[in-house]
Structure formats: structure tokens, C-alpha cells
N, C-alpha and C positions, 0 to 999 in steps of 0.2 A: 589155316589160322583165321579166326573171326576178326572183324574190324575192331571189336572191343579189345580183344587180346592184343592186336597190333598196337592200338593206342596205348594200352597199359605197358606193353613191352618197351615203348619209347620213353615212358614216364618213370618207370621203376628205378633205373639207375640214378636219376636225379633225386628221387625221393630218398633212396638209401644214402646217397652222398650227403644230403642235407642233414639227415639224422646222425650220421657218423661225425660230421663236422660239429654239430651242436653238442654232441656227447663229448667229443675230444676237447673242444676249445672252451665249452661252457658247462661241462657236466656237473660242476660243483656249485653252479648258481642256484640259489634258493628261490623257489617259486611259491612256497606255501608254508604257513605255520599251522600246527595242529593243537587244538585246545582239548582239555578234558571233556568239555561239553560235546565236541565233535566226535571224540573217540567213543563216547557213549551214545551219541545221537545219530548213528548211521553214516558217519563220515561226511555229513552234510557240509558242502562247500569246500572240502579238502581237494586241492588241485593236485591230483596224482595220476591222471590218465591223459593220454593223447588220443584225440579223435579228430581227424581231418575232414570227415564227411559232413559234419554239421556242428553248430554251436547254438547256445540259447542264452544270449545276454538278457538279464532281468528286465531291461528297459526296451527291448526290441522284439523278443520272441525268436522263434525258430529261423535260423539262417542256414541254408544248405549250400555249402561250397561258396560262401560269400554272397549268396543271393537270398534276400528275404523271401520267406515262403509265400507271402502275399503276391509276389511277382511270378509265381510258378503255378498259380491256380488254373491256368488255361492250357497246361501242357499234359501230356499223357504220362502215366506212371513209368512207361518204358524210357521216356526222356529223362525222368527223374532218376531212374536207375543208372543211366549213362552218366548223368551229372554227378551222382554220388560216387561212382567208381572212378571217374577221371577228373572231376573238377571242371569239366567243360560241358556245355550244351552240345548235343549231337547235331551234325548236319543231317539233311534229309536222307542222304545215302547211309550214313551211320545208323540213323534210327531204323531205316528199312532193314538194314543188315541185322541189327539186334532183334527186331521183331521176327525176322525169318529164323534166326538162331533159336529163339524161344519156342517158336512153333515146331521146329524140328525136334525139340527135346520134350515136347509136351505130353508124350504118351505115358499114362499111368500104368504101372505093371498090374496085371490081373490079380496077382496075389494080394495086393492092397485091398481090393474090394472083398476078397474072400475073408481077410482078417477083420475088416470093419463089419461085415455082415455077421460074423461070428460073435461079436461083442454083445454084452447085455443091451437090451432094447432101450434102457433108460441111462445108458452111459452119457456122461457129459460131452458135448460137442468138442470141447478143448482136449479131452482125453482121447477122443477119436482122432482128431487132427494130429496130436502129438504121437499117438501110436503109429499112424500112417508114416509120418516122417521117420520115426525110429526104425520101423520095419524096413523101410527103404534104404537103410544104411548099407545093405549089401551092394547097392549100386554105386557106392562112393568111389570116385576116380582117385581121390586123394589116398584112401586106404590101400587101394590096389597098387598104385604107383609107389607108395611108401614101403609096402611090403616087398616090392621088387627092387628096392634100393635107389629110390629117386634122390637126386641131388637137392640140397637145401634151397638152392637158388630157384628151383622149379616148384617149390611148395605152393607159391601163390597161383601158378598156372593150374595146378590140380584143384586148388580151392575154388578158383574161378569156374572150373568145369562143374564142380558140385553146386556152386551157388546158382549158376544158370539153370541147371537141371531142377533144383528145388523150386526156384522161382517160376519156372515154366509149368510145373505140375501142380503147384499149390492151388490155383483157381479151380481146377477140375476136382482135386481132392476135397477142398473146402466145400464146393458146391455139392459134391456127392455126399459128404457128411450131412449137409443140411437136408437134402432130399431123403436120405436114409433115416436119420434120427427123428425127423418130424413128420414122417409118413407122407411125403409129398409125391410119391409115385416113383417111377423108374428114373434113373439118371438121365440127364440131357447131354447129348454129345457136344463136344467142343466144336465151335465154328471157326475155322482158320481164317475166315474173311474178316473177323472182328479183331479189334485191338484187345490187349490183355485184360483190361478192366471190364470192357463191354462184354467180352466173352464170359467172364466170371458172372456178370449180372444176368446174362442170358441163361447160363447153366443153372442158376438158382431157380429159375422158372416163374418168377413173379411177373404179373402183367405189366407191360411197359410199352403201351401203344405210342406214346410220345417220344420215347427215348430218354426221358428225364432221369429215370433210375440209373441208366447207364452213365449219364453225365455225373450223377451223384457218386457213383462208384469210382469213376476216374478221379474226382475231386477227393473223395475219402482216402483213396490209396496214396495220393500225393501228400495230403496233409498229415497222415499218420506214418509216413515212410521212415522217418528218422527223428531223433531227438537227443543228440549227443550220445555219449557212451556210459554215462554214470547212472542211468535208470536201470531198474532191476533186470529187465529182459536183455538189454544191450550188454550190460556189465557181465551178466551170467554167461551169455553167449561168448563174449570175448575171453572170459576166464577159462571156460572149458576148452575153447579153441586154442588158447595159449599152451595147453598140455599136449598139443598136436592131435587132439581128438578131431576127427573129421567133422564137416559142417552139419551132417545129419545129427550126430551126437550133440554138437554145440547148440544148434538151433532148437532142438527139442528141449534141451535144458533151459534155454532162455525163455521159450514160450511157456514152460511150466511156471516160471516166475511171472510172466505176463498174466497168467490166470488168477493171480492173487487179487483180493478186493481192493488193495491199496494201489493197484497198477491198472490192469486192463479191464476190470469190472466197473470202472467208474461211470461209463456212459449209460449203462443200464440202470444204475442207481439214480442218476440224474433224471432219466426219463421216468422212472417209477415215482419220484417226488412230484414231477410235473403232472403226471396222470392222477396222482393222489390229490393234488391241488384242484384239478379240474373236477374230479369226482365230488370233492367236498362242497364246491360251489355250483354244482349242476351244469358244468359245461365250460363257459368262457369267463373266468373270474376277472373282475376289474383290478386295476392296479392297487386300489385301496384294499381289496380283499386279499390280494397277493401279499401286500405289506403286512396285513394282520396275521396271515398264516405263516409267513416267514418269521415274524416275531414270536409266534406261538411255537414254531419248530425250534428256534434258538433257546427259548425259555425252558423247553423240555430237555435241554442238554444235547440236542441233535445238531447236526451241521446242515447247511444248505448244499446238497450235492452239486458239484460242478463249479463251485466258487472257491477261489484260492488256488495257489500253485506253489510247489516246493521251490521254484526258481523265479518265476515271472513276478513282476510287480506292475503289470499292465494287463489290459484285456488281451487275452491270447489271440494273436492274429489268425490262428486257425478257427477260432470261434467266429471272428469277424467274417471269414470266408464262408462258413456254413450259414451264418445269419444272412449274408448277402444272397446266397443260393436260395434260402427259404423265402426271402422277400420277393425274389424273382419268379419262383415256380410254385410256391404253395402258401402265399401270404394269408389266405383265408382259412387255412387249416387251424382248427381249434387248439391242437397241441402246440403247433408252432407259434401261434399267437401268444400262448402262455409263456413259452420260452423267451419270446421277444419282450413281453411285459415284465417278466422276472428280471431280465437284464436292465430294464429301465428303473427297477425298483430296489432290488436287493443290495447292490453295491453301496448305496447311501446308508442302508441299515447297518451293513457290516463295518462301514467306516467309523461307526460310533463305538465299536468294540475294540478296545486298545490292543488286545493280544493278537488280533488278526492283522497280519502284515500285508496280505494281498486280498482285497475285497472283490476282485474282478473275476469274470468267468474264464474257465479254461476250455480246452477243445471239447471236453465231454459234455459241457452244458448244452450243446446244440446238436451234436451228431445223432444221438438216439432218436430225437423227435423227427428228424428227416427220414431215417430208416423206417420208423413206425408209419409215417405218412405213406410210403410206397409199398406197404404191406409186409415188411419184414418185422413181424411183431414178436418173434421168439427171442426174448431177452438173452437167454443162455447162449445164443449163437453170436451175439455182438462181439465177443472177444475173439472169435474165430476171424471175423472181418479185420479186426485190429492186427491179428497175427499175420495174416496174408500181407497186409500193408507193411508192417514193421520188418518183415523178412527182407524187404528191399534194402533197408538201412543196415541191419545187423549183418547181413551177408556181404554187403559192400565193405563194412568195417572189417570183417574177417579177411577179405581179399587184400585190403590195404595193409592190415597187420602182418599177413604172411609176406607181402611184398617188401615190407620194411624189415622183416626178420625179427620182430619183437619177441622177447624171451618169455619164458614161463612167468605168469603172474604169481607173485609170492610175497605179499606184504607181511610185515612183522607184527604179530599180536603181542599185547602186554597184559599183565594181570591187574586186577583192581589193587592189589597190595603194592605193585610197582608204581601205579598211578598215584596212590596215596603218598608214597615215599617222595615222589617227584614234586607233588604239591607241597609237602612239608618242607622240602629243601628250598622251593621258591619262596614260601612264606617267611622262612628263616632269613633268607637273603635280603628281604625287604626291611627287616628289623634293624 
């Protein structure tokens, strides 16, 4: 038994007992009201999910297991994974054990490369990544043990096995997709001497003589690892997982949601606008030029990509972390300078528009420029990076959900006719 499983084995009974106590003693306590606007508006703000791995208060940003993400920027993704799973930072021995466990599971089956090589040459990188995950479903420990009659109390253990396998192989699969899809030459072998994110960076094959790109990858993987459970990818993963679909099915479904323009594609759209701005002004636009172009963009009915957030009402702390990284390692880069100057300019413009609730940058406003600086210029690949990182969070959520024994997700839907009748009754009661 791994140290991670040992730790979770000690925690699970208390977690289950807390859930049972809350349900038994306070199950009828009301925690949310639902309006017609919310019913039609994507359930925005409806409190109906439980996620213990992270939370996103509008005035604070991402908090992972009680720790603001700004306090986690100097740690490895493996440390973040342990924290997500257990609620505790790992000791040195626990971290070493987890890293060894991931290395032992990191072999990608040969059939994955055969499948990916057989796909159309112009396949989207996200399709390739998702195909690989889904094809690997035959490796699922959960499915094998479930078919053999596994006890319900052991579901989380089998899910943990699947989670660790998936997380272990994702960097090599994702790097292989990059090399294959964009004609970068043969795959680069994994280096067991490197940490998880640095190994991923090395397998991509981008020049990194200073090691800065590896540092960026560690930071990127931590910052994008989790973001509550109400976002599309996390909620989809959790919903499919609740049907006792194994984690290969569940994660694949969630990442298909991540591929959408309103979710995982945002960083490449942000970078495209910044590059567009630089091109318009011949390189390094001044703040006045940025202001003029931002106003022109808004007047044309377009948005400034990377500004505003569904939940946050402050500058995203993850953007702050990327901004600090850029100022330390590539302050003179023309693209990064524009990102920094946009941050100094655009919020004041957006504040004048009444309908905009959040004029501040989100994480996507800065991440793409840094990837671009280090030579990762294939925009279509950026969502794959996001996927590798977000797997840490959604897989952790799945393990915790299995440990708690959460049931099938099955909200009640209503018709527009029913809503109208309820509104009519409410209006009549006011008369």
C-alpha cells in the first residue's frame, strides 16, 4: 500500500462520518435559493455541489484545501496533488513516495502510439489526447475490480489506482501528441530523474538551457490544477463519475468540455489579441495605443479576452503569479510587455462599462504569453497543457467523491411552462 493510500485510509472514515452526521442532523437545512434567471442562466451561483479540494471566493480567488494558491507557487505539482487528495502538505518522505509511485506507473502502452499514429494528420491535439485516455480505459483497475464484485467501501481505492495511473502517463502522452501532431520529430523518452512537470517540459523538446521553461511548467501545472467543481470540466467529470463510470470515461468526458471556447480555449484567444495589438502598432505599443485599441475593440462589439471572470471580482491571483514570473524571467519580451501594459490600462476602461461586473484579468490573460516566449507557439496545443494540469484536480475530486460514497448526480429539470406557472403564482401572491 502506498503512503498516499495509507494517508487516505486513515482519513476516509472521518470524512464519511462527517457527511453522514451532517446529512442526518442537518439534511433539511436550506443552503440556496434558485431563481428563474439562474435556471435559464446555467445555474450560475446555485449552491448544489460539494467540493472539498478547493474553493473560489469572489474576493480571494483560488484556495486549495484552505491555502491560497499564491502560497503554493513554489511547490511541485506532485505536492499539490497530495494536498488536493488529503488536505495536507506532504512530508519529504511522502512526496518522495508519491513521486516514486507515479514513476512506477508512467509506462504508456504501445497501443496508444499505434492509435494516435493512425489518426488523421490534422486531428486536433485535444481529440488526440482524449482518444488516448479513452482507449486506455481497458487498463482501468476500477472496472476490473467492479466486474469482479468489489465492495462499495473499496470503490475509492480502485479509483485512486486509476487516478495515479492516468496522472502518471499524461505528461508522456501529451508530449507525444505535441511531437506527433506538429511534426517535431520522434518522441522523447521520459527521464525518471526529473520531477513530473520538468519531465513533461523535457519531453516536449523545446530548448530550455536555463531551466526556466521547466520552472514555468511547474508553476502552470499548480495554478491550473483545480478550480472548484462547478466549472464545465470538473462538473462533467464528476457527473459521469457518479454513474460509476471509471475515471478514464469520466476524465475524457470532462476534457471534452474543457475543449470548449468558453472554458479551456481562453488563453489562446487572449494571446491572439495581444499579438494582434503588437502587430497593429509595429511591435511594442504604448499604453495610450493599447487604450485606443481596447476602446476600438469594445466599440466593435468584441470583448477584451482574458478580462472578467464568472466568479472572481478581483485580479485573479493566478494572473498575479504569472505576471511575477514574467517580470522575473522575461521582462523585456515584447509580448509579455504588452500583457503587462494591458493590465495597467484595460481595467480602468472596463470600469466605465456598467454591465461589466469584473474588470480584472483572469489567469488566461497572462499564461499564453509566457508559453509563447519559450517557443510553444502552437495555439491549438494550449488546451492540452490545461488538461494535464486540471487532471490533478478532477481526479482528486473523483477519489474524494468515491471515498464519501456520493450518489448518482440527478438534478430535477423543469419545463418553461412550469416556470411560468410558478412565476404567475408568485406574482399573484404579491397582489
